[in-house]
KEKETOR-247363 format. One line per 2 residues: their letters; for each residue x, y, z of C-alpha. Coordinates in nm, 3 decimals, always signed. Last residue first. Example, Ala and Ser with C-alpha at 12.3 -4.5 7.8 and 13.67 -1.06 7.14 Angstrom:
2
sa = +1.367 -0.106 +0.714 | +1.230 -0.450 +0.780
This chain:
230
dg = +3.782 -4.557 +7.408 | +4.060 -4.720 +7.612
aa = +4.152 -4.978 +7.351 | +4.051 -4.863 +7.004
kv = +3.692 -4.923 +6.899 | +3.638 -5.178 +6.626
vr = +3.575 -5.163 +6.253 | +3.554 -5.457 +6.012
gd = +3.319 -5.657 +6.234 | +3.089 -5.755 +5.946
rl = +2.784 -5.573 +6.083 | +2.988 -5.266 +6.180
av = +3.152 -5.241 +5.838 | +2.819 -5.308 +5.665
ll = +2.638 -5.032 +5.853 | +2.920 -4.779 +5.815
vg = +2.974 -4.829 +5.442 | +2.602 -4.829 +5.368
av = +2.545 -4.505 +5.558 | +2.839 -4.351 +5.372
ia = +2.676 -4.451 +5.041 | +2.345 -4.294 +5.140
at = +2.521 -3.977 +5.258 | +2.709 -3.944 +4.929
ea = +2.382 -3.973 +4.732 | +2.216 -3.700 +4.940
rl = +2.514 -3.466 +4.926 | +2.691 -3.450 +5.259
it = +2.693 -3.181 +5.527 | +3.007 -3.219 +5.735
pg = +3.068 -3.344 +6.092 | +2.995 -3.713 +6.028
ls = +2.716 -3.957 +5.947 | +2.518 -3.869 +6.260
ir = +2.227 -4.091 +6.363 | +1.885 -3.980 +6.486
rr = +1.652 -4.224 +6.664 | +1.296 -4.151 +6.571
er = +1.020 -4.014 +6.792 | +0.937 -3.736 +6.542
le = +1.186 -3.714 +6.258 | +0.930 -3.752 +5.978
ep = +0.698 -3.499 +6.143 | +0.981 -3.249 +6.193
tw = +1.048 -3.268 +5.817 | +1.361 -3.438 +5.694
gg = +1.624 -3.265 +5.484 | +1.594 -3.037 +5.182
ep = +1.839 -3.241 +4.973 | +1.644 -3.558 +5.050
gv = +1.680 -3.782 +5.356 | +1.890 -4.084 +5.439
ll = +1.729 -4.374 +5.626 | +1.915 -4.628 +5.839
vd = +1.785 -4.979 +5.905 | +1.981 -5.224 +6.122
vd = +2.072 -4.991 +6.408 | +2.151 -5.164 +6.739
td = +2.501 -5.225 +6.602 | +2.607 -4.868 +6.666
lv = +2.598 -4.534 +6.483 | +2.706 -4.232 +6.688
eg = +2.415 -4.009 +6.785 | +2.267 -3.720 +6.588
gp = +2.404 -3.372 +6.528 | +2.338 -3.384 +6.156
ea = +2.060 -3.636 +6.072 | +2.055 -3.988 +5.931
ma = +1.727 -4.138 +6.051 | +1.680 -4.466 +6.238
ad = +1.418 -4.713 +6.116 | +1.156 -4.881 +6.336
fl = +0.846 -4.709 +6.197 | +0.916 -4.744 +5.827
sv = +0.567 -4.650 +5.699 | +0.624 -4.276 +5.751
vp = +0.910 -4.278 +5.500 | +0.679 -4.377 +5.216
tv = +0.824 -4.669 +5.013 | +0.932 -4.685 +4.649
pa = +0.947 -5.055 +4.565 | +1.210 -5.251 +4.756
ve = +1.546 -5.360 +4.617 | +1.643 -5.685 +4.786
pl = +2.016 -5.728 +4.769 | +2.162 -6.012 +4.563
rv = +2.330 -6.290 +4.755 | +2.648 -6.456 +4.624
rr = +2.806 -6.119 +4.554 | +3.086 -6.109 +4.300
sq = +3.126 -5.728 +4.296 | +3.068 -5.709 +3.920
mg = +2.791 -5.968 +3.934 | +2.614 -5.787 +4.217
ae = +2.656 -5.455 +4.037 | +2.477 -5.593 +3.731
ra = +2.197 -5.737 +3.946 | +2.162 -5.415 +4.145
vr = +2.144 -5.212 +3.821 | +1.869 -5.441 +3.691
vm = +1.668 -5.399 +4.011 | +1.716 -5.021 +3.985
re = +1.594 -5.020 +3.622 | +1.285 -5.222 +3.705
yq = +1.206 -4.978 +3.986 | +1.262 -4.686 +3.750
sa = +1.013 -4.825 +3.499 | +0.746 -4.893 +3.762
vk = +0.786 -4.559 +3.942 | +0.783 -4.373 +3.610
ae = +0.455 -4.538 +3.510 | +0.300 -4.462 +3.849
dw = +0.402 -4.095 +3.846 | +0.736 -3.994 +3.994
rv = +0.789 -3.693 +4.219 | +1.155 -3.596 +4.263
vs = +1.221 -3.292 +4.482 | +1.172 -3.503 +4.793
re = +1.069 -3.281 +5.084 | +0.796 -3.505 +5.224
aa = +0.996 -3.821 +5.158 | +0.918 -4.100 +4.911
lp = +1.195 -4.351 +4.972 | +1.400 -4.601 +4.772
li = +1.480 -4.885 +5.014 | +1.781 -5.107 +4.952
hd = +1.802 -5.426 +5.159 | +2.111 -5.644 +5.211
vg = +2.390 -5.385 +5.190 | +2.710 -5.554 +5.068
le = +2.921 -5.258 +4.957 | +2.885 -5.333 +4.585
tl = +2.506 -5.337 +4.622 | +2.507 -5.006 +4.806
kq = +2.725 -4.863 +4.530 | +2.499 -4.966 +4.244
vv = +2.178 -4.867 +4.421 | +2.322 -4.522 +4.498
le = +2.441 -4.472 +4.140 | +2.101 -4.578 +4.006
pr = +1.931 -4.325 +4.231 | +2.181 -4.065 +4.100
gg = +2.080 -4.098 +3.737 | +1.891 -3.769 +3.732
ki = +1.738 -3.629 +4.047 | +1.702 -3.779 +4.392
la = +1.454 -4.012 +4.558 | +1.501 -4.034 +4.933
fg = +1.739 -4.307 +5.046 | +1.680 -4.613 +5.262
va = +1.970 -4.830 +5.372 | +1.921 -5.180 +5.509
vt = +2.127 -5.422 +5.716 | +2.089 -5.795 +5.763
rs = +2.201 -5.997 +6.062 | +2.440 -6.286 +6.118
pa = +2.509 -6.293 +5.747 | +2.367 -6.586 +5.546
pv = +2.585 -6.893 +5.512 | +2.742 -6.953 +5.170
ev = +2.625 -7.265 +4.988 | +2.872 -7.419 +4.743
ve = +2.745 -7.625 +4.449 | +3.002 -7.871 +4.321
gd = +3.253 -7.813 +4.045 | +3.314 -7.756 +3.674
ir = +2.966 -7.741 +3.523 | +2.980 -7.668 +3.150
ld = +2.800 -7.364 +3.014 | +2.664 -7.416 +2.663
sg = +2.812 -7.231 +2.366 | +3.114 -7.201 +2.591
fr = +3.229 -7.079 +2.933 | +3.333 -7.322 +3.204
ap = +3.162 -7.352 +3.542 | +3.234 -7.310 +3.913
rw = +2.942 -7.321 +4.161 | +2.724 -7.077 +4.353
qg = +2.461 -7.064 +4.630 | +2.356 -6.774 +4.853
lg = +2.032 -6.649 +4.698 | +2.169 -6.477 +4.387
dg = +2.150 -6.812 +4.205 | +2.518 -6.822 +4.124
vt = +2.748 -6.904 +3.836 | +3.127 -6.884 +3.848
ll = +3.363 -6.843 +3.556 | +3.653 -7.035 +3.407
dg = +3.746 -7.011 +3.039 | +3.678 -7.326 +2.836
dr = +3.555 -7.149 +2.525 | +3.677 -6.790 +2.525
lr = +3.592 -6.495 +2.747 | +3.649 -6.151 +2.596
lv = +3.522 -5.947 +2.893 | +3.326 -5.711 +2.669
ra = +3.226 -5.925 +2.372 | +3.204 -6.276 +2.516
lh = +3.111 -6.214 +2.878 | +2.893 -5.911 +2.804
hr = +2.716 -6.081 +2.512 | +2.651 -6.392 +2.722
de = +2.508 -6.176 +2.999 | +2.280 -5.990 +2.757
da = +2.150 -6.317 +2.612 | +2.076 -6.469 +2.953
la = +2.312 -6.754 +3.031 | +2.205 -7.111 +3.104
pe = +2.296 -7.318 +3.409 | +2.153 -7.672 +3.427
dl = +2.215 -7.774 +3.788 | +2.258 -7.414 +3.904
de = +1.921 -7.311 +3.761 | +1.808 -6.949 +3.710
vy = +2.150 -6.801 +3.644 | +2.356 -6.516 +3.788
vh = +2.705 -6.436 +3.662 | +3.052 -6.413 +3.817
pg = +3.372 -6.343 +3.625 | +3.677 -6.565 +3.648
gq = +3.882 -6.684 +3.941 | +3.801 -6.808 +4.290
gd = +4.121 -6.683 +4.454 | +3.946 -6.479 +4.720
pl = +3.613 -6.631 +4.824 | +3.287 -6.526 +4.653
ag = +3.099 -6.251 +4.834 | +2.852 -6.277 +5.123
im = +3.086 -6.136 +5.387 | +3.329 -5.898 +5.221
């Protein structure tokens, strides 16, 4: 995956504030020591979440074990927006979009969204989604963390395409793709928007968001091509 650590670079990956003097957050140290069972001297990588990383060694204080490597940014960024859904499913969507390599994650307030959060809920859930993205970024060894936006009204995203049954085939002209709630988009939300099909079946909202991420990243990274003669 573009934007991930290279194959063969061993050990877990963790984000730190300063690559020159890396220090672990308490929860990260607990995870490395108690869950992953790292011992003094074990190799890991530390990153700033902005495209730079370096090797280090685990211990009471992290020990630098190599130079800083800067990974070029992707040729273009891709974004997936998803309407708020019930339960823990927003966290699942953020987790999977992060693992896939989506650059921008946009939780949406749609007209037919079943979920309606008050201001306190919006703030707490936003913090939770940012934390989930960070954890998923470490697990998937991303060198750049995705930007998780605050909850955004659909009508404010003028240039985004909309996932909609019967729409067009996705192509590289689409950088931002929005996935609607269980009840679908309203005619007002769809007006004058490009509509993109995610396949012949009707998908659950969280499945559709993940499929949108898969397709956008695969096209962006050149992992899918048309067969000769198509």
